[in-house]
C-alpha positions, 0 to 999 in steps of 0.5 A: 809177686811170689806167694808168702812161704807160710801161705804156701805151707798152709795150702800144702797142709790143706791139700794133704788133709784133702788127700787124707779124706780121699783115702778115707773115701776110697778105703772105707773099711780100712779107714773105718777100722783105724778110726774105730780103734782110736775112738774106742781108746779116746772114749774109754779115757774120756768116760773114765775122766768124766765119771771120776769128776762126777764121783769127786763132786759126789764125794764132796757133797756126801761127806766133805761138803757140810753146810759150813766148814768144821773141825773134828776133835777125836781121841785119835787121828781117824785118817792115819791111825786106829784107836789101838795105836800105842800112843793113843791107847791110854788117852781118856775119852772125849766127854760131853763136859769137854764139849760144854767147856769148849762151848762156854769158853770159845769165842771163835766157835759158832756151834759145838756138837758132841756125839757118841759114835758106835765104833764097836760094830753093834747094830740095832733093829727098830720095830713098830708094831709088826714092822721091823727095820734092817739092823742099823746104827744108832748115834747119840748127838747134841741138839747142834747136829742139824746145824752143822751137817747136810741132814735136813729134817723133813717132818717134825723137828730135831730134839732140843737142848732141854731134851738132851739134858733130861735124857728124853727117850726121843728119836729122829729117824733117817729116811730108811727106817722111817719108810720101813716102819711107817710107809705112807703114814706120818711117823711123828708122835709114834713110838718105836722100840730099840732093844728093850727101850721105847722112843717117841719119834719127833722127826724124820730126815729127808732122803739123801742121794748118797754115794753108798745108796740106801746105807746112807739113810739107814740110821737113827739119832737120839740125844747123846745123854740118852745113848749113854744111858741105853746103849753105851758100851766099850768101843764107843768113841766120843767126838766133838765137832766145832763150826767156826764163827762167821769170818773165823778161819779153820786154822784160827779156830783149831788153835783156840780149840787146842789151847782150850782143850789142853787146859780142860783135859789137864794135858801137861806142858810140853807133852803131846795133846790127848786128842787130835784135831782135823778140819773138814779140809783135811777130810776133803784133801784125803778123799781127793788123794784117794780118788785121784790115785784110783783115777790115775790107775783107771786112766792108765788102764784105759790108755792101754786101749789107745795104745792098741789103737796106735799099733793098729794105726801103724799096721794100717798105715804100713799097708797103705804105704805098701799099696801106694808104692807106685803113687809115691814113686810118681810123686818123687819122680815129679819132684816131690821132696822126701819131706813132702812125702813124709808130711803127706803120710803123717797128715793122713795118719793124724787126720784119720786119728783126729776123726777117731778122737772126735768120735771117741769124745762123743761116745765117751761123753755119752757113756759118762752121762749114762753112767753118772745118771744111773749112779746119780753122780753129777755129770761133769765135763772138762774142756781141758780134757776134751782138748787133750783128747783131740790133740792126743788122738792126733798125736797118736796118729803122728807118733805111730804114723812116723815109721810108715811115713818115713818108710814111704819117704825113703823109697827109691823112686825107680824101685817104687815105679817098678811096683804094680 
């Protein structure tokens, strides 16, 4: 009974793999250099991909992943234009009164926060006794701020609505200024000075492991009414941030916000709105596009290393074909078809580069783990990219091994047998 054709093909393939491993054992240095070249290329690509995955998650955690989805209302589109754009230059500022009207009328909003962003670049130095902070930003917000953003009050409390309404000189310190002014001391109840004003510390925030490092903890928050009295200057921008009620979509909440604010701000029928509305999803998508574009460039640059490795594969396989000319002649003389010779060398090339790919995956994941831990990124792996790396490395062997294998398959057996 004859053996099935597919079984014979499988047996032949296994024999070719076995011969490839024998070549690896016999020509250790040459095969090791081939494997090393491919491993470096695969490792660089996989490390870049893993680090970018971690970076993307870190960005989401730091900037886009608030405790709940939100909608930002600003005077201009912060993602695509500046406040100096002609069409937004004369728009009136968003005010605390706008936010109050929105809070009173809206049925879809869970929290409404009004804040004043210091966009003029002014920095302030806080002092407490003989201790000073580095120049940093002071932001004015409402009492709703901690309910909408991933800033955890570690000691003390956040200010209340009454303290906002009465312009109380109270301040909540981020981890940076708290450590700088009150190391190993409970800062709650103590006094800090900013400019000519003194403020009572009522709370401090927990340390955050952000992408921008210590800069992410270098700020302080005071009631927006207090900010208007003590620090407001030309260039500062009012902003309203709304968190939709449970079960309400961002789109539905945005439509209601636009309708209410157009009335509150007396926007004419048919005219464009005097404000811009952006959702947290829009910020996430923009950040994703930026990191995706940067990642694509890095992957292309890393692929150059794999291309160089592929050229090395071709050179080494050409040397292998030259050195084994007599062996090829014997195989052809004994009845081996050109297809068999071609397959033999392609399988040998793919096997060696596949081994290089496996080593590259191990090295790349190791590098990615070390880098993400050093930068405090989440360590992310993708089974899909690992599978692609294995297939790609084997594919490099086939692609760059095709010319040497074809050269071996086209040898004249008589000329090959004459070779020493």
